[in-house]
mmCIF file as Biopython writes it, N, C-alpha, C and O atoms, coordinates in Angstrom:
data_model
#
loop_
_atom_site.group_PDB
_atom_site.id
_atom_site.type_symbol
_atom_site.label_atom_id
_atom_site.label_alt_id
_atom_site.label_comp_id
_atom_site.label_asym_id
_atom_site.label_entity_id
_atom_site.label_seq_id
_atom_site.pdbx_PDB_ins_code
_atom_site.Cartn_x
_atom_site.Cartn_y
_atom_site.Cartn_z
_atom_site.occupancy
_atom_site.B_iso_or_equiv
_atom_site.auth_seq_id
_atom_site.auth_asym_id
_atom_site.pdbx_PDB_model_num
ATOM 1   N N  . UNK A ? 1  ? 0.874   -1.272  0.012  1.0 0.0 1  A 1 
ATOM 2   C CA . UNK A ? 1  ? -0.069  -0.084  0.041  1.0 0.0 1  A 1 
ATOM 3   C C  . UNK A ? 1  ? 0.879   1.362   0.128  1.0 0.0 1  A 1 
ATOM 4   O O  . UNK A ? 1  ? 1.768   1.554   0.957  1.0 0.0 1  A 1 
ATOM 5   N N  . UNK A ? 2  ? 0.533   2.134   -0.739 1.0 0.0 2  A 1 
ATOM 6   C CA . UNK A ? 2  ? 1.342   3.471   -0.767 1.0 0.0 2  A 1 
ATOM 7   C C  . UNK A ? 2  ? 0.788   4.376   0.355  1.0 0.0 2  A 1 
ATOM 8   O O  . UNK A ? 2  ? -0.283  4.158   0.921  1.0 0.0 2  A 1 
ATOM 9   N N  . UNK A ? 3  ? 1.631   5.436   0.634  1.0 0.0 3  A 1 
ATOM 10  C CA . UNK A ? 3  ? 1.390   6.259   1.655  1.0 0.0 3  A 1 
ATOM 11  C C  . UNK A ? 3  ? -0.109  6.948   1.721  1.0 0.0 3  A 1 
ATOM 12  O O  . UNK A ? 3  ? -0.823  7.108   2.711  1.0 0.0 3  A 1 
ATOM 13  N N  . UNK A ? 4  ? -0.356  7.308   0.331  1.0 0.0 4  A 1 
ATOM 14  C CA . UNK A ? 4  ? -1.609  7.974   0.075  1.0 0.0 4  A 1 
ATOM 15  C C  . UNK A ? 4  ? -2.888  7.224   0.513  1.0 0.0 4  A 1 
ATOM 16  O O  . UNK A ? 4  ? -3.907  7.772   0.936  1.0 0.0 4  A 1 
ATOM 17  N N  . UNK A ? 5  ? -2.687  5.833   0.347  1.0 0.0 5  A 1 
ATOM 18  C CA . UNK A ? 5  ? -3.782  4.932   0.770  1.0 0.0 5  A 1 
ATOM 19  C C  . UNK A ? 5  ? -4.012  4.963   2.342  1.0 0.0 5  A 1 
ATOM 20  O O  . UNK A ? 5  ? -5.099  4.917   2.918  1.0 0.0 5  A 1 
ATOM 21  N N  . UNK A ? 6  ? -2.916  5.041   2.830  1.0 0.0 6  A 1 
ATOM 22  C CA . UNK A ? 6  ? -2.991  5.081   4.538  1.0 0.0 6  A 1 
ATOM 23  C C  . UNK A ? 6  ? -3.568  6.328   4.955  1.0 0.0 6  A 1 
ATOM 24  O O  . UNK A ? 6  ? -4.348  6.396   5.905  1.0 0.0 6  A 1 
ATOM 25  N N  . UNK A ? 7  ? -3.168  7.419   4.199  1.0 0.0 7  A 1 
ATOM 26  C CA . UNK A ? 7  ? -3.805  8.777   4.637  1.0 0.0 7  A 1 
ATOM 27  C C  . UNK A ? 7  ? -5.265  8.780   4.485  1.0 0.0 7  A 1 
ATOM 28  O O  . UNK A ? 7  ? -6.000  9.249   5.354  1.0 0.0 7  A 1 
ATOM 29  N N  . UNK A ? 8  ? -5.716  8.240   3.341  1.0 0.0 8  A 1 
ATOM 30  C CA . UNK A ? 8  ? -7.061  8.208   3.049  1.0 0.0 8  A 1 
ATOM 31  C C  . UNK A ? 8  ? -7.853  7.187   4.043  1.0 0.0 8  A 1 
ATOM 32  O O  . UNK A ? 8  ? -9.000  7.414   4.427  1.0 0.0 8  A 1 
ATOM 33  N N  . UNK A ? 9  ? -7.162  6.129   4.382  1.0 0.0 9  A 1 
ATOM 34  C CA . UNK A ? 9  ? -7.814  5.104   5.306  1.0 0.0 9  A 1 
ATOM 35  C C  . UNK A ? 9  ? -8.006  5.827   6.774  1.0 0.0 9  A 1 
ATOM 36  O O  . UNK A ? 9  ? -8.995  5.607   7.473  1.0 0.0 9  A 1 
ATOM 37  N N  . UNK A ? 10 ? -7.087  6.593   7.103  1.0 0.0 10 A 1 
ATOM 38  C CA . UNK A ? 10 ? -7.165  7.214   8.439  1.0 0.0 10 A 1 
ATOM 39  C C  . UNK A ? 10 ? -8.226  8.350   8.505  1.0 0.0 10 A 1 
ATOM 40  O O  . UNK A ? 10 ? -8.887  8.597   9.514  1.0 0.0 10 A 1 
ATOM 41  N N  . UNK A ? 11 ? -8.323  9.037   7.287  1.0 0.0 11 A 1 
ATOM 42  C CA . UNK A ? 11 ? -9.453  10.033  7.090  1.0 0.0 11 A 1 
ATOM 43  C C  . UNK A ? 11 ? -10.834 9.425   7.129  1.0 0.0 11 A 1 
ATOM 44  O O  . UNK A ? 11 ? -11.768 9.964   7.724  1.0 0.0 11 A 1 
ATOM 45  N N  . UNK A ? 12 ? -10.925 8.348   6.511  1.0 0.0 12 A 1 
ATOM 46  C CA . UNK A ? 12 ? -12.098 7.709   6.522  1.0 0.0 12 A 1 
ATOM 47  C C  . UNK A ? 12 ? -12.512 6.941   7.709  1.0 0.0 12 A 1 
ATOM 48  O O  . UNK A ? 12 ? -13.711 6.822   7.963  1.0 0.0 12 A 1 
ATOM 49  N N  . UNK A ? 13 ? -11.591 6.403   8.464  1.0 0.0 13 A 1 
ATOM 50  C CA . UNK A ? 13 ? -11.835 5.958   9.814  1.0 0.0 13 A 1 
ATOM 51  C C  . UNK A ? 13 ? -12.326 7.010   10.730 1.0 0.0 13 A 1 
ATOM 52  O O  . UNK A ? 13 ? -13.063 6.772   11.686 1.0 0.0 13 A 1 
ATOM 53  N N  . UNK A ? 14 ? -11.896 8.168   10.406 1.0 0.0 14 A 1 
ATOM 54  C CA . UNK A ? 14 ? -12.282 9.408   11.335 1.0 0.0 14 A 1 
ATOM 55  C C  . UNK A ? 14 ? -13.732 9.941   10.828 1.0 0.0 14 A 1 
ATOM 56  O O  . UNK A ? 14 ? -14.313 10.787  11.506 1.0 0.0 14 A 1 
ATOM 57  N N  . UNK A ? 15 ? -14.251 9.495   9.761  1.0 0.0 15 A 1 
ATOM 58  C CA . UNK A ? 15 ? -15.475 9.700   9.309  1.0 0.0 15 A 1 
ATOM 59  C C  . UNK A ? 15 ? -15.475 11.074  8.614  1.0 0.0 15 A 1 
ATOM 60  O O  . UNK A ? 15 ? -16.509 11.740  8.666  1.0 0.0 15 A 1 
ATOM 61  N N  . UNK A ? 16 ? -14.457 11.521  8.004  1.0 0.0 16 A 1 
ATOM 62  C CA . UNK A ? 16 ? -14.198 12.924  7.597  1.0 0.0 16 A 1 
ATOM 63  C C  . UNK A ? 16 ? -14.131 12.988  6.052  1.0 0.0 16 A 1 
ATOM 64  O O  . UNK A ? 16 ? -13.707 12.025  5.413  1.0 0.0 16 A 1 
ATOM 65  N N  . UNK A ? 17 ? -14.517 14.037  5.501  1.0 0.0 17 A 1 
ATOM 66  C CA . UNK A ? 17 ? -14.376 14.312  3.996  1.0 0.0 17 A 1 
ATOM 67  C C  . UNK A ? 17 ? -13.037 14.990  3.858  1.0 0.0 17 A 1 
ATOM 68  O O  . UNK A ? 17 ? -12.591 15.430  4.918  1.0 0.0 17 A 1 
ATOM 69  N N  . UNK A ? 18 ? -12.318 15.164  2.808  1.0 0.0 18 A 1 
ATOM 70  C CA . UNK A ? 18 ? -11.263 15.829  2.643  1.0 0.0 18 A 1 
ATOM 71  C C  . UNK A ? 18 ? -11.424 17.337  3.066  1.0 0.0 18 A 1 
ATOM 72  O O  . UNK A ? 18 ? -10.545 17.937  3.684  1.0 0.0 18 A 1 
ATOM 73  N N  . UNK A ? 19 ? -12.593 17.885  2.691  1.0 0.0 19 A 1 
ATOM 74  C CA . UNK A ? 19 ? -12.980 19.227  3.072  1.0 0.0 19 A 1 
ATOM 75  C C  . UNK A ? 19 ? -12.976 19.475  4.501  1.0 0.0 19 A 1 
ATOM 76  O O  . UNK A ? 19 ? -12.488 20.498  4.983  1.0 0.0 19 A 1 
ATOM 77  N N  . UNK A ? 20 ? -13.565 18.465  5.251  1.0 0.0 20 A 1 
ATOM 78  C CA . UNK A ? 20 ? -13.693 18.558  6.675  1.0 0.0 20 A 1 
ATOM 79  C C  . UNK A ? 20 ? -12.334 18.433  7.468  1.0 0.0 20 A 1 
ATOM 80  O O  . UNK A ? 20 ? -12.056 19.095  8.468  1.0 0.0 20 A 1 
ATOM 81  N N  . UNK A ? 21 ? -11.590 17.556  6.916  1.0 0.0 21 A 1 
ATOM 82  C CA . UNK A ? 21 ? -10.159 17.295  7.452  1.0 0.0 21 A 1 
ATOM 83  C C  . UNK A ? 21 ? -9.388  18.702  7.249  1.0 0.0 21 A 1 
ATOM 84  O O  . UNK A ? 21 ? -8.676  19.163  8.140  1.0 0.0 21 A 1 
ATOM 85  N N  . UNK A ? 22 ? -9.574  19.313  6.077  1.0 0.0 22 A 1 
ATOM 86  C CA . UNK A ? 22 ? -8.867  20.513  5.730  1.0 0.0 22 A 1 
ATOM 87  C C  . UNK A ? 22 ? -9.308  21.646  6.734  1.0 0.0 22 A 1 
ATOM 88  O O  . UNK A ? 22 ? -8.491  22.400  7.262  1.0 0.0 22 A 1 
ATOM 89  N N  . UNK A ? 23 ? -10.563 21.701  6.938  1.0 0.0 23 A 1 
ATOM 90  C CA . UNK A ? 23 ? -11.051 22.786  7.948  1.0 0.0 23 A 1 
ATOM 91  C C  . UNK A ? 23 ? -10.566 22.595  9.362  1.0 0.0 23 A 1 
ATOM 92  O O  . UNK A ? 23 ? -10.337 23.527  10.133 1.0 0.0 23 A 1 
ATOM 93  N N  . UNK A ? 24 ? -10.425 21.303  9.647  1.0 0.0 24 A 1 
ATOM 94  C CA . UNK A ? 24 ? -10.109 20.984  11.157 1.0 0.0 24 A 1 
ATOM 95  C C  . UNK A ? 24 ? -8.635  20.930  11.344 1.0 0.0 24 A 1 
ATOM 96  O O  . UNK A ? 24 ? -8.193  20.980  12.492 1.0 0.0 24 A 1 
ATOM 97  N N  . UNK A ? 25 ? -7.807  20.829  10.294 1.0 0.0 25 A 1 
ATOM 98  C CA . UNK A ? 25 ? -6.385  20.831  10.545 1.0 0.0 25 A 1 
ATOM 99  C C  . UNK A ? 25 ? -5.596  22.068  9.932  1.0 0.0 25 A 1 
ATOM 100 O O  . UNK A ? 25 ? -4.435  22.348  10.232 1.0 0.0 25 A 1 
ATOM 101 N N  . UNK A ? 26 ? -6.357  22.741  9.067  1.0 0.0 26 A 1 
ATOM 102 C CA . UNK A ? 26 ? -5.698  23.942  8.480  1.0 0.0 26 A 1 
ATOM 103 C C  . UNK A ? 26 ? -4.907  23.577  7.165  1.0 0.0 26 A 1 
ATOM 104 O O  . UNK A ? 26 ? -4.432  24.462  6.453  1.0 0.0 26 A 1 
ATOM 105 N N  . UNK A ? 27 ? -4.795  22.309  6.890  1.0 0.0 27 A 1 
ATOM 106 C CA . UNK A ? 27 ? -4.151  21.839  5.591  1.0 0.0 27 A 1 
ATOM 107 C C  . UNK A ? 27 ? -5.119  22.033  4.473  1.0 0.0 27 A 1 
ATOM 108 O O  . UNK A ? 27 ? -6.319  21.832  4.662  1.0 0.0 27 A 1 
ATOM 109 N N  . UNK A ? 28 ? -4.663  22.408  3.338  1.0 0.0 28 A 1 
ATOM 110 C CA . UNK A ? 28 ? -5.549  22.585  2.248  1.0 0.0 28 A 1 
ATOM 111 C C  . UNK A ? 28 ? -6.210  21.279  1.633  1.0 0.0 28 A 1 
ATOM 112 O O  . UNK A ? 28 ? -5.593  20.222  1.496  1.0 0.0 28 A 1 
ATOM 113 N N  . UNK A ? 29 ? -7.407  21.457  1.313  1.0 0.0 29 A 1 
ATOM 114 C CA . UNK A ? 29 ? -8.100  20.222  0.653  1.0 0.0 29 A 1 
ATOM 115 C C  . UNK A ? 29 ? -7.324  19.758  -0.622 1.0 0.0 29 A 1 
ATOM 116 O O  . UNK A ? 29 ? -7.297  18.579  -0.973 1.0 0.0 29 A 1 
ATOM 117 N N  . UNK A ? 30 ? -6.677  20.796  -1.306 1.0 0.0 30 A 1 
ATOM 118 C CA . UNK A ? 30 ? -5.987  20.343  -2.513 1.0 0.0 30 A 1 
ATOM 119 C C  . UNK A ? 30 ? -4.767  19.420  -2.105 1.0 0.0 30 A 1 
ATOM 120 O O  . UNK A ? 30 ? -4.516  18.356  -2.670 1.0 0.0 30 A 1 
ATOM 121 N N  . UNK A ? 31 ? -4.061  19.939  -1.088 1.0 0.0 31 A 1 
ATOM 122 C CA . UNK A ? 31 ? -2.854  19.222  -0.672 1.0 0.0 31 A 1 
ATOM 123 C C  . UNK A ? 31 ? -3.311  17.751  -0.243 1.0 0.0 31 A 1 
ATOM 124 O O  . UNK A ? 31 ? -2.681  16.759  -0.608 1.0 0.0 31 A 1 
ATOM 125 N N  . UNK A ? 32 ? -4.361  17.688  0.493  1.0 0.0 32 A 1 
ATOM 126 C CA . UNK A ? 32 ? -4.840  16.332  1.127  1.0 0.0 32 A 1 
ATOM 127 C C  . UNK A ? 32 ? -5.209  15.553  -0.115 1.0 0.0 32 A 1 
ATOM 128 O O  . UNK A ? 32 ? -4.829  14.382  -0.135 1.0 0.0 32 A 1 
ATOM 129 N N  . UNK A ? 33 ? -5.829  15.969  -1.066 1.0 0.0 33 A 1 
ATOM 130 C CA . UNK A ? 33 ? -6.244  15.153  -2.315 1.0 0.0 33 A 1 
ATOM 131 C C  . UNK A ? 33 ? -4.925  14.756  -3.096 1.0 0.0 33 A 1 
ATOM 132 O O  . UNK A ? 33 ? -4.813  13.650  -3.625 1.0 0.0 33 A 1 
ATOM 133 N N  . UNK A ? 34 ? -3.963  15.689  -3.139 1.0 0.0 34 A 1 
ATOM 134 C CA . UNK A ? 34 ? -2.768  15.363  -3.794 1.0 0.0 34 A 1 
ATOM 135 C C  . UNK A ? 34 ? -2.073  14.161  -3.194 1.0 0.0 34 A 1 
ATOM 136 O O  . UNK A ? 34 ? -1.555  13.275  -3.873 1.0 0.0 34 A 1 
ATOM 137 N N  . UNK A ? 35 ? -2.099  14.193  -1.884 1.0 0.0 35 A 1 
ATOM 138 C CA . UNK A ? 35 ? -1.270  13.200  -1.062 1.0 0.0 35 A 1 
ATOM 139 C C  . UNK A ? 35 ? -2.066  11.854  -1.270 1.0 0.0 35 A 1 
ATOM 140 O O  . UNK A ? 35 ? -1.460  10.837  -1.605 1.0 0.0 35 A 1 
ATOM 141 N N  . UNK A ? 36 ? -3.477  11.859  -1.061 1.0 0.0 36 A 1 
ATOM 142 C CA . UNK A ? 36 ? -4.088  10.593  -1.069 1.0 0.0 36 A 1 
ATOM 143 C C  . UNK A ? 36 ? -4.142  9.981   -2.404 1.0 0.0 36 A 1 
ATOM 144 O O  . UNK A ? 36 ? -4.449  8.795   -2.526 1.0 0.0 36 A 1 
ATOM 145 N N  . UNK A ? 37 ? -3.850  10.749  -3.443 1.0 0.0 37 A 1 
ATOM 146 C CA . UNK A ? 37 ? -3.739  10.179  -4.889 1.0 0.0 37 A 1 
ATOM 147 C C  . UNK A ? 37 ? -2.409  9.958   -5.306 1.0 0.0 37 A 1 
ATOM 148 O O  . UNK A ? 37 ? -2.130  9.853   -6.500 1.0 0.0 37 A 1 
ATOM 149 N N  . UNK A ? 38 ? -1.439  9.868   -4.271 1.0 0.0 38 A 1 
ATOM 150 C CA . UNK A ? 38 ? -0.067  9.475   -4.389 1.0 0.0 38 A 1 
ATOM 151 C C  . UNK A ? 38 ? 0.704   10.400  -5.336 1.0 0.0 38 A 1 
ATOM 152 O O  . UNK A ? 38 ? 1.613   9.866   -5.972 1.0 0.0 38 A 1 
ATOM 153 N N  . UNK A ? 39 ? 0.472   11.753  -5.534 1.0 0.0 39 A 1 
ATOM 154 C CA . UNK A ? 39 ? 0.902   12.556  -6.509 1.0 0.0 39 A 1 
ATOM 155 C C  . UNK A ? 39 ? 2.025   13.375  -5.811 1.0 0.0 39 A 1 
ATOM 156 O O  . UNK A ? 39 ? 2.580   14.312  -6.385 1.0 0.0 39 A 1 
ATOM 157 N N  . UNK A ? 40 ? 2.340   12.979  -4.537 1.0 0.0 40 A 1 
ATOM 158 C CA . UNK A ? 40 ? 3.292   13.591  -3.645 1.0 0.0 40 A 1 
ATOM 159 C C  . UNK A ? 40 ? 3.184   13.182  -2.315 1.0 0.0 40 A 1 
ATOM 160 O O  . UNK A ? 40 ? 2.270   12.433  -1.971 1.0 0.0 40 A 1 
ATOM 161 N N  . UNK A ? 41 ? 4.116   13.641  -1.446 1.0 0.0 41 A 1 
ATOM 162 C CA . UNK A ? 41 ? 4.149   13.169  -0.171 1.0 0.0 41 A 1 
ATOM 163 C C  . UNK A ? 41 ? 4.280   14.424  0.777  1.0 0.0 41 A 1 
ATOM 164 O O  . UNK A ? 41 ? 4.985   15.355  0.386  1.0 0.0 41 A 1 
ATOM 165 N N  . UNK A ? 42 ? 3.702   14.499  1.889  1.0 0.0 42 A 1 
ATOM 166 C CA . UNK A ? 42 ? 3.923   15.671  2.808  1.0 0.0 42 A 1 
ATOM 167 C C  . UNK A ? 42 ? 5.193   15.782  3.403  1.0 0.0 42 A 1 
ATOM 168 O O  . UNK A ? 42 ? 5.857   14.761  3.585  1.0 0.0 42 A 1 
ATOM 169 N N  . UNK A ? 43 ? 5.610   16.867  3.724  1.0 0.0 43 A 1 
ATOM 170 C CA . UNK A ? 43 ? 6.948   17.092  4.517  1.0 0.0 43 A 1 
ATOM 171 C C  . UNK A ? 43 ? 6.532   16.552  6.016  1.0 0.0 43 A 1 
ATOM 172 O O  . UNK A ? 43 ? 5.389   16.282  6.384  1.0 0.0 43 A 1 
ATOM 173 N N  . UNK A ? 44 ? 7.568   16.475  6.679  1.0 0.0 44 A 1 
ATOM 174 C CA . UNK A ? 44 ? 7.485   15.920  8.149  1.0 0.0 44 A 1 
ATOM 175 C C  . UNK A ? 44 ? 6.565   16.900  8.936  1.0 0.0 44 A 1 
ATOM 176 O O  . UNK A ? 44 ? 5.713   16.390  9.664  1.0 0.0 44 A 1 
ATOM 177 N N  . UNK A ? 45 ? 6.649   18.204  8.866  1.0 0.0 45 A 1 
ATOM 178 C CA . UNK A ? 45 ? 5.677   19.044  9.450  1.0 0.0 45 A 1 
ATOM 179 C C  . UNK A ? 45 ? 4.232   18.815  9.326  1.0 0.0 45 A 1 
ATOM 180 O O  . UNK A ? 45 ? 3.416   18.957  10.236 1.0 0.0 45 A 1 
ATOM 181 N N  . UNK A ? 46 ? 3.961   18.410  7.992  1.0 0.0 46 A 1 
ATOM 182 C CA . UNK A ? 46 ? 2.541   18.138  7.654  1.0 0.0 46 A 1 
ATOM 183 C C  . UNK A ? 46 ? 2.081   16.772  8.202  1.0 0.0 46 A 1 
ATOM 184 O O  . UNK A ? 46 ? 0.931   16.554  8.584  1.0 0.0 46 A 1 
ATOM 185 N N  . UNK A ? 47 ? 3.092   15.864  8.206  1.0 0.0 47 A 1 
ATOM 186 C CA . UNK A ? 47 ? 2.790   14.601  8.845  1.0 0.0 47 A 1 
ATOM 187 C C  . UNK A ? 47 ? 2.569   14.655  10.283 1.0 0.0 47 A 1 
ATOM 188 O O  . UNK A ? 47 ? 1.722   13.930  10.804 1.0 0.0 47 A 1 
ATOM 189 N N  . UNK A ? 48 ? 3.286   15.479  10.965 1.0 0.0 48 A 1 
ATOM 190 C CA . UNK A ? 48 ? 3.042   15.479  12.372 1.0 0.0 48 A 1 
ATOM 191 C C  . UNK A ? 48 ? 1.769   16.258  12.614 1.0 0.0 48 A 1 
ATOM 192 O O  . UNK A ? 48 ? 1.155   15.953  13.636 1.0 0.0 48 A 1 
ATOM 193 N N  . UNK A ? 49 ? 1.322   17.111  11.930 1.0 0.0 49 A 1 
ATOM 194 C CA . UNK A ? 49 ? -0.020  17.799  12.012 1.0 0.0 49 A 1 
ATOM 195 C C  . UNK A ? 49 ? -1.202  16.509  11.883 1.0 0.0 49 A 1 
ATOM 196 O O  . UNK A ? 49 ? -2.041  16.272  12.752 1.0 0.0 49 A 1 
ATOM 197 N N  . UNK A ? 50 ? -1.070  15.866  10.784 1.0 0.0 50 A 1 
ATOM 198 C CA . UNK A ? 50 ? -1.958  14.693  10.627 1.0 0.0 50 A 1 
ATOM 199 C C  . UNK A ? 50 ? -1.910  13.687  11.728 1.0 0.0 50 A 1 
ATOM 200 O O  . UNK A ? 50 ? -2.982  13.301  12.193 1.0 0.0 50 A 1 
ATOM 201 N N  . UNK A ? 51 ? -0.789  13.221  12.196 1.0 0.0 51 A 1 
ATOM 202 C CA . UNK A ? 51 ? -0.660  12.217  13.296 1.0 0.0 51 A 1 
ATOM 203 C C  . UNK A ? 51 ? -1.230  12.785  14.582 1.0 0.0 51 A 1 
ATOM 204 O O  . UNK A ? 51 ? -2.042  12.136  15.242 1.0 0.0 51 A 1 
ATOM 205 N N  . UNK A ? 52 ? -0.850  13.883  14.913 1.0 0.0 52 A 1 
ATOM 206 C CA . UNK A ? 52 ? -1.334  14.651  16.112 1.0 0.0 52 A 1 
ATOM 207 C C  . UNK A ? 52 ? -2.958  14.683  16.042 1.0 0.0 52 A 1 
ATOM 208 O O  . UNK A ? 52 ? -3.651  14.293  16.981 1.0 0.0 52 A 1 
ATOM 209 N N  . UNK A ? 53 ? -3.451  15.158  14.906 1.0 0.0 53 A 1 
ATOM 210 C CA . UNK A ? 53 ? -4.892  15.227  14.774 1.0 0.0 53 A 1 
ATOM 211 C C  . UNK A ? 53 ? -5.577  14.016  15.035 1.0 0.0 53 A 1 
ATOM 212 O O  . UNK A ? 53 ? -6.550  14.034  15.790 1.0 0.0 53 A 1 
ATOM 213 N N  . UNK A ? 54 ? -5.143  12.832  14.438 1.0 0.0 54 A 1 
ATOM 214 C CA . UNK A ? 54 ? -5.723  11.635  14.603 1.0 0.0 54 A 1 
ATOM 215 C C  . UNK A ? 54 ? -5.287  10.923  15.979 1.0 0.0 54 A 1 
ATOM 216 O O  . UNK A ? 54 ? -5.856  9.900   16.361 1.0 0.0 54 A 1 
ATOM 217 N N  . UNK A ? 55 ? -4.280  11.506  16.669 1.0 0.0 55 A 1 
ATOM 218 C CA . UNK A ? 55 ? -3.823  10.834  17.961 1.0 0.0 55 A 1 
ATOM 219 C C  . UNK A ? 55 ? -3.116  9.434   17.696 1.0 0.0 55 A 1 
ATOM 220 O O  . UNK A ? 55 ? -3.253  8.450   18.422 1.0 0.0 55 A 1 
ATOM 221 N N  . UNK A ? 56 ? -2.389  9.492   16.618 1.0 0.0 56 A 1 
ATOM 222 C CA . UNK A ? 56 ? -1.565  8.303   16.320 1.0 0.0 56 A 1 
ATOM 223 C C  . UNK A ? 56 ? -0.070  8.642   16.100 1.0 0.0 56 A 1 
ATOM 224 O O  . UNK A ? 56 ? 0.358   9.796   16.063 1.0 0.0 56 A 1 
ATOM 225 N N  . UNK A ? 57 ? 0.709   7.488   15.952 1.0 0.0 57 A 1 
ATOM 226 C CA . UNK A ? 57 ? 2.241   7.862   15.765 1.0 0.0 57 A 1 
ATOM 227 C C  . UNK A ? 57 ? 2.358   8.104   14.332 1.0 0.0 57 A 1 
ATOM 228 O O  . UNK A ? 57 ? 1.454   7.821   13.546 1.0 0.0 57 A 1 
ATOM 229 N N  . UNK A ? 58 ? 3.581   8.679   13.954 1.0 0.0 58 A 1 
ATOM 230 C CA . UNK A ? 58 ? 3.837   8.887   12.465 1.0 0.0 58 A 1 
ATOM 231 C C  . UNK A ? 58 ? 3.943   7.458   11.832 1.0 0.0 58 A 1 
ATOM 232 O O  . UNK A ? 58 ? 3.512   7.282   10.692 1.0 0.0 58 A 1 
ATOM 233 N N  . UNK A ? 59 ? 4.538   6.375   12.584 1.0 0.0 59 A 1 
ATOM 234 C CA . UNK A ? 59 ? 4.543   5.049   12.103 1.0 0.0 59 A 1 
ATOM 235 C C  . UNK A ? 59 ? 3.211   4.589   11.655 1.0 0.0 59 A 1 
ATOM 236 O O  . UNK A ? 59 ? 3.046   4.082   10.546 1.0 0.0 59 A 1 
ATOM 237 N N  . UNK A ? 60 ? 2.231   4.770   12.540 1.0 0.0 60 A 1 
ATOM 238 C CA . UNK A ? 60 ? 0.882   4.294   12.223 1.0 0.0 60 A 1 
ATOM 239 C C  . UNK A ? 60 ? 0.363   5.050   10.985 1.0 0.0 60 A 1 
ATOM 240 O O  . UNK A ? 60 ? -0.250  4.461   10.095 1.0 0.0 60 A 1 
ATOM 241 N N  . UNK A ? 61 ? 0.614   6.323   10.952 1.0 0.0 61 A 1 
ATOM 242 C CA . UNK A ? 61 ? 0.134   7.188   9.865  1.0 0.0 61 A 1 
ATOM 243 C C  . UNK A ? 61 ? 0.570   6.769   8.472  1.0 0.0 61 A 1 
ATOM 244 O O  . UNK A ? 61 ? -0.137  6.896   7.472  1.0 0.0 61 A 1 
ATOM 245 N N  . UNK A ? 62 ? 1.790   6.261   8.494  1.0 0.0 62 A 1 
ATOM 246 C CA . UNK A ? 62 ? 2.183   5.873   7.077  1.0 0.0 62 A 1 
ATOM 247 C C  . UNK A ? 62 ? 2.216   4.331   6.945  1.0 0.0 62 A 1 
ATOM 248 O O  . UNK A ? 62 ? 2.835   3.737   6.062  1.0 0.0 62 A 1 
ATOM 249 N N  . UNK A ? 63 ? 1.434   3.711   7.982  1.0 0.0 63 A 1 
ATOM 250 C CA . UNK A ? 63 ? 1.244   2.264   7.646  1.0 0.0 63 A 1 
ATOM 251 C C  . UNK A ? 63 ? 2.422   1.269   8.102  1.0 0.0 63 A 1 
ATOM 252 O O  . UNK A ? 63 ? 2.433   0.079   7.786  1.0 0.0 63 A 1 
ATOM 253 N N  . UNK A ? 64 ? 3.345   1.849   8.828  1.0 0.0 64 A 1 
ATOM 254 C CA . UNK A ? 64 ? 4.488   1.194   9.221  1.0 0.0 64 A 1 
ATOM 255 C C  . UNK A ? 64 ? 4.207   0.330   10.497 1.0 0.0 64 A 1 
ATOM 256 O O  . UNK A ? 64 ? 3.760   0.921   11.480 1.0 0.0 64 A 1 
ATOM 257 N N  . UNK A ? 65 ? 4.408   -0.876  10.559 1.0 0.0 65 A 1 
ATOM 258 C CA . UNK A ? 65 ? 4.416   -1.825  11.666 1.0 0.0 65 A 1 
ATOM 259 C C  . UNK A ? 65 ? 5.716   -2.124  12.269 1.0 0.0 65 A 1 
ATOM 260 O O  . UNK A ? 65 ? 6.661   -2.433  11.543 1.0 0.0 65 A 1 
ATOM 261 N N  . UNK A ? 66 ? 5.834   -2.058  13.502 1.0 0.0 66 A 1 
ATOM 262 C CA . UNK A ? 66 ? 7.215   -2.356  14.098 1.0 0.0 66 A 1 
ATOM 263 C C  . UNK A ? 66 ? 7.153   -3.829  14.644 1.0 0.0 66 A 1 
ATOM 264 O O  . UNK A ? 66 ? 6.278   -4.265  15.392 1.0 0.0 66 A 1 
ATOM 265 N N  . UNK A ? 67 ? 8.181   -4.490  14.166 1.0 0.0 67 A 1 
ATOM 266 C CA . UNK A ? 67 ? 8.242   -5.930  14.419 1.0 0.0 67 A 1 
ATOM 267 C C  . UNK A ? 67 ? 9.032   -5.977  15.863 1.0 0.0 67 A 1 
ATOM 268 O O  . UNK A ? 67 ? 10.005  -5.277  16.142 1.0 0.0 67 A 1 
ATOM 269 N N  . UNK A ? 68 ? 8.463   -6.864  16.647 1.0 0.0 68 A 1 
ATOM 270 C CA . UNK A ? 68 ? 9.032   -7.141  17.915 1.0 0.0 68 A 1 
ATOM 271 C C  . UNK A ? 68 ? 9.474   -8.633  17.850 1.0 0.0 68 A 1 
ATOM 272 O O  . UNK A ? 68 ? 8.683   -9.559  17.672 1.0 0.0 68 A 1 
ATOM 273 N N  . UNK A ? 69 ? 10.726  -8.763  18.001 1.0 0.0 69 A 1 
ATOM 274 C CA . UNK A ? 69 ? 11.254  -10.286 18.113 1.0 0.0 69 A 1 
ATOM 275 C C  . UNK A ? 69 ? 10.986  -11.004 19.399 1.0 0.0 69 A 1 
ATOM 276 O O  . UNK A ? 69 ? 11.363  -12.166 19.546 1.0 0.0 69 A 1 
#
């Protein structure tokens, strides 16, 4: 899965449209759409905004799972 798919999945889990997410985070709807369609990736500052908004780690936001031996 590409990052955009994880971003979209988190937004949908929160029950938000791109427009609603934009209003609540201050990120533009155009940027959100761009990322969700894998046309680019947000910088670390924007990733932190999204992770903080959803109350998850950066790892969770990008779909990374940590393997514990």
